[in-house]
C-alpha positions in Angstrom: -51.1 42.4 14.0 -54.0 44.8 14.3 -53.1 46.3 10.9 -53.1 42.8 9.4 -56.4 42.0 10.9 -57.9 45.2 9.5 -56.5 44.6 6.0 -57.5 40.9 5.9 -60.8 39.0 6.5 -59.3 37.4 9.5 -60.0 38.4 13.1 -57.3 39.7 15.5 -57.3 36.4 17.4 -56.8 34.4 14.2 -53.8 36.6 13.2 -52.3 36.4 16.7 -52.7 32.6 16.8 -51.1 32.2 13.3 -48.2 34.3 14.2 -47.4 32.8 17.6 -48.2 29.1 17.0 -45.4 27.0 15.6 -45.9 25.7 12.1 -47.4 22.2 12.1 -44.9 19.8 10.5 -46.3 17.9 7.5 -46.0 14.2 7.5 -43.8 13.0 4.7 -45.7 10.8 2.3 -44.4 7.4 1.7 -42.6 6.9 -1.5 -45.0 5.3 -4.0 -43.8 1.9 -5.0 -43.6 1.3 -8.7 -46.1 -1.3 -10.1 -43.8 -1.8 -13.0 -41.0 -4.3 -13.4 -37.7 -3.2 -14.6 -36.5 -4.3 -18.1 -34.3 -6.9 -16.5 -37.2 -8.3 -14.5 -39.4 -8.4 -17.6 -36.8 -10.3 -19.5 -36.4 -12.8 -16.7 -40.2 -13.3 -16.6 -40.5 -13.8 -20.4 -37.6 -16.2 -20.4 -39.3 -18.2 -17.6 -42.6 -18.5 -19.4 -40.9 -19.6 -22.6 -38.5 -22.0 -21.0 -40.8 -24.9 -20.0 -44.5 -25.5 -20.9 -45.2 -26.4 -17.3 -44.2 -22.9 -16.2 -47.4 -21.7 -17.7 -49.3 -23.5 -14.9 -47.6 -21.7 -12.1 -50.0 -19.4 -10.2 -48.9 -15.8 -10.6 -48.7 -15.3 -6.8 -46.1 -18.1 -6.7 -43.8 -16.7 -9.4 -41.7 -14.9 -6.8 -40.7 -18.2 -5.3 -39.3 -19.4 -8.6 -37.9 -16.1 -9.8 -35.9 -14.3 -7.1 -36.0 -11.1 -9.0 -39.8 -10.9 -8.5 -39.8 -11.4 -4.8 -39.8 -7.6 -3.9 -42.1 -6.1 -6.5 -45.2 -7.9 -5.4 -48.2 -9.4 -7.0 -49.6 -6.2 -8.5 -46.4 -5.5 -10.4 -46.4 -9.1 -11.7 -50.1 -8.8 -12.9 -49.2 -5.5 -14.6 -46.2 -7.1 -16.3 -48.2 -10.1 -17.5 -50.7 -7.8 -19.1 -48.0 -5.7 -20.7 -46.4 -8.9 -22.1 -49.8 -9.9 -23.5 -50.6 -12.8 -21.1 -53.9 -13.6 -19.3 -55.3 -16.5 -17.2 -57.9 -19.0 -18.5 -59.2 -22.4 -17.8 -59.8 -25.5 -20.0 -63.5 -25.7 -19.0 -65.8 -25.7 -22.0 -69.5 -25.3 -21.9 -71.4 -27.7 -24.1 -73.5 -26.3 -27.0 -77.1 -25.8 -26.0 -79.2 -24.3 -28.7 -83.0 -24.3 -28.6 -83.1 -27.3 -30.9 -80.7 -29.3 -28.7 -82.7 -28.4 -25.6 -85.9 -29.5 -27.3 -84.3 -32.9 -28.1 -83.1 -33.3 -24.6 -86.5 -32.6 -23.1 -88.2 -35.0 -25.5 -85.7 -37.8 -24.8 -86.1 -37.3 -21.0 -89.9 -37.4 -21.3 -89.7 -40.6 -23.3 -87.3 -42.3 -20.8 -89.2 -41.1 -17.7 -92.5 -42.4 -19.1 -91.0 -45.8 -19.6 -88.9 -45.9 -16.4 -90.5 -43.6 -13.8 -89.1 -45.2 -10.6 -85.5 -45.6 -9.5 -85.8 -49.4 -9.2 -87.1 -49.5 -12.8 -83.6 -48.5 -13.9 -82.0 -51.6 -12.3 -84.0 -53.7 -14.7 -83.8 -51.2 -17.6 -82.3 -52.8 -20.7 -80.4 -49.7 -21.7 -76.6 -50.1 -21.7 -74.8 -46.7 -21.4 -71.4 -46.6 -23.0 -68.7 -44.0 -23.4 -65.0 -43.4 -23.6 -62.8 -41.5 -21.2 -59.1 -40.4 -21.4 -57.0 -41.3 -18.4 -53.7 -39.5 -18.2 -50.7 -39.3 -15.9 -51.0 -35.5 -16.0 -53.5 -33.8 -13.7 -56.0 -32.2 -16.1 -58.3 -30.5 -13.6 -59.6 -27.0 -14.0 -56.5 -25.2 -13.2 -55.6 -21.8 -14.5 -52.9 -21.6 -17.2 -51.0 -18.7 -18.6 -51.9 -18.0 -22.2 -50.6 -15.4 -24.6 -53.2 -13.2 -26.3 -52.0 -14.4 -29.7 -52.2 -18.1 -28.8 -55.2 -20.4 -29.3 -56.2 -21.7 -25.8 -57.6 -24.9 -27.1 -54.6 -25.9 -29.0 -52.3 -24.8 -26.2 -54.0 -26.8 -23.5 -54.3 -29.9 -25.6 -50.7 -29.9 -26.5 -49.5 -29.3 -23.0 -51.9 -31.4 -20.9 -52.4 -34.5 -22.9 -49.4 -36.2 -21.2 -49.0 -40.0 -21.1 -52.5 -41.2 -21.3 -54.8 -44.0 -22.5 -58.3 -44.0 -23.9 -60.7 -46.3 -22.0 -64.1 -47.6 -23.2 -66.8 -49.5 -21.4 -70.5 -49.5 -20.6 -72.9 -50.2 -17.7 -76.4 -51.7 -17.7 -78.5 -52.0 -14.6 -76.2 -53.1 -11.7 -73.6 -54.6 -14.1 -70.3 -53.4 -15.5 -69.3 -54.3 -19.0 -66.0 -55.5 -20.3 -63.6 -52.5 -20.6 -61.2 -51.9 -23.4 -58.0 -49.8 -23.1 -56.9 -48.5 -26.5 -53.2 -49.5 -27.1 -50.8 -46.8 -27.9 -50.6 -47.7 -31.6 -54.4 -47.8 -32.0 -56.4 -44.6 -32.3 -60.1 -44.2 -31.6 -61.7 -44.7 -35.0 -64.7 -46.5 -36.5 -62.5 -49.4 -37.3 -61.1 -49.9 -33.9 -64.5 -49.3 -32.3 -66.0 -52.1 -34.5 -63.1 -54.4 -33.9 -62.4 -54.0 -30.2 -65.4 -52.4 -28.5 -68.6 -53.5 -30.1 -67.7 -57.3 -29.9 -67.4 -56.9 -26.1 -71.0 -55.5 -26.0 -72.2 -58.4 -28.1 -70.8 -60.8 -25.6 -72.5 -58.9 -22.9 -75.8 -59.2 -24.6 -75.6 -62.9 -24.4 -74.7 -62.8 -20.7 -77.7 -60.5 -20.0 -80.0 -62.8 -21.9 -78.9 -65.7 -19.7 -79.9 -63.6 -16.7 -83.4 -63.1 -18.1 -83.0 -59.5 -19.4 -84.6 -58.5 -22.6 -82.6 -57.5 -25.7 -80.4 -54.6 -24.4 -80.6 -51.2 -26.1 -77.2 -49.7 -26.8 -76.6 -46.0 -25.9 -73.7 -44.2 -27.5 -73.2 -40.4 -28.0 -73.0 -38.7 -31.3 -69.3 -38.7 -31.9 -68.0 -39.3 -35.4 -66.6 -42.6 -34.4 -70.0 -43.8 -33.2 -72.1 -42.4 -36.0 -69.8 -43.3 -38.9 -71.5 -45.2 -41.7 -69.4 -48.3 -41.1 -70.3 -48.2 -37.4 -74.0 -47.9 -38.0 -73.9 -50.6 -40.6 -72.2 -53.0 -38.2 -74.8 -52.2 -35.5 -77.6 -52.8 -37.9 -76.2 -56.0 -39.3 -75.6 -57.4 -35.8 -79.1 -56.7 -34.6 -78.0 -54.1 -32.0 -80.7 -51.6 -31.3 -79.3 -48.1 -30.7 -81.0 -45.5 -28.4 -81.7 -42.2 -30.1 -79.5 -40.1 -27.8 -79.9 -36.3 -27.6 -76.7 -34.4 -28.6 -74.5 -32.6 -26.0 -76.0 -34.6 -23.1 -73.1 -36.0 -21.0 -74.9 -35.0 -17.9 -77.7 -37.5 -18.7 -75.3 -40.4 -19.2 -74.8 -42.1 -15.8 -71.4 -43.6 -16.8 -70.0 -40.1 -16.7 -70.4 -40.3 -12.9 -68.5 -43.6 -12.9 -65.6 -41.9 -14.7 -65.5 -39.4 -11.9 -64.9 -42.3 -9.5 -62.5 -44.2 -11.6 -59.8 -41.5 -11.9 -59.5 -40.7 -8.2 -59.2 -44.4 -7.4 -56.2 -44.6 -9.7 -54.7 -41.5 -8.1 -55.2 -43.0 -4.6 -53.6 -46.3 -5.4 -50.7 -45.4 -7.8 -48.1 -42.7 -8.2 -49.8 -41.7 -11.4 -47.1 -39.4 -12.7 -44.5 -42.2 -12.6 -46.6 -44.8 -14.4 -45.4 -46.2 -17.7 -47.9 -46.6 -20.5 -48.2 -50.4 -19.7 -48.6 -49.7 -16.0 -51.2 -47.1 -16.7 -53.2 -49.6 -18.7 -53.0 -52.1 -15.8 -54.1 -49.3 -13.3 -57.2 -48.4 -15.4 -58.3 -52.1 -15.6 -57.7 -52.5 -11.9 -59.8 -49.5 -11.1 -62.6 -50.7 -13.3 -62.5 -54.1 -11.6 -62.5 -52.5 -8.2 -65.5 -50.3 -8.8 -68.2 -51.4 -6.4 -71.5 -52.6 -7.8 -73.2 -50.3 -5.3 -71.8 -47.2 -7.1 -73.3 -48.4 -10.4 -76.6 -49.0 -8.7 -76.5 -45.5 -7.2 -76.0 -43.7 -10.5 -78.8 -45.7 -12.1 -81.2 -44.9 -9.3 -80.5 -41.2 -9.9 -81.8 -41.4 -13.4 -85.5 -40.3 -12.7 -84.3 -37.3 -10.7 -81.8 -36.1 -13.4 -84.4 -36.6 -16.2 -87.0 -34.6 -14.2 -84.4 -31.8 -13.6 -83.6 -31.6 -17.3 -87.3 -31.3 -18.1 -87.8 -28.7 -15.3 -84.9 -26.6 -16.7 -86.3 -26.7 -20.2 -83.4 -28.8 -21.6 -80.6 -26.8 -20.0 -77.7 -28.6 -18.3 -78.4 -30.4 -15.1 -76.4 -30.5 -11.9 -75.3 -34.1 -12.5 
């Protein structure tokens, strides 16, 4: 050992310790688990995704409960497999367009309305009738993640899969009052013709009712959809003496009836087994929900108008929190 110590940079004690001490056993490293699915598992996963459209809505962490062959590999392996197959997760949420020109129009409109109706109670006597349509469906269309292939168009995919059994509903609110709602029949699509024949006459009847209550001539608010701005629609409004509010584009957050829609759909879900409703039953449920809507809720959203207008102005025309 002395000779080894002389010929090496180690001391005698180091050489002695190394020669007399048992070798420290090395811990065996755990076998790394593969984050790749087998060809069989990949085939099963692809077949599952192609089998039913609803399978695309299944959260990836829940796939192992529906495909036994994926129970052992784990979530990381499933994520890797999805990427290898060309799939990703997305939602249906779309941000409204908000160019500088749009923001300028929004601010200008808010300033005009706020100057005329600065206080919450002013909006309870405000002659503006806010109208809109909403689509009520038997399929839950919330912001849920859905599996989309990289070669597919997300917009087309979600519209095809999530439209379900639904009806278009139109109505309006003015002050504390609800207008007469209209549910589009299955054989009637939303068009300028159906809008003029079925929706606008209901507003004309409402004008007469408001005038009996001492209101001034109501101003009609509608958004800038093609149905509303079609030449035939605008001619009808002009010929029937209906004044139309110059509404800023891409401004659903400034329309108080949007908050009413947010109450309407949960009411239906809380009183009906929505997924089991027939088209006729769904129509009845929509009208029942509209009838049951408390007047206090309509008053509440109208009283919020000054605050939402001020918020839009303060944000320079960007979307508000409403």
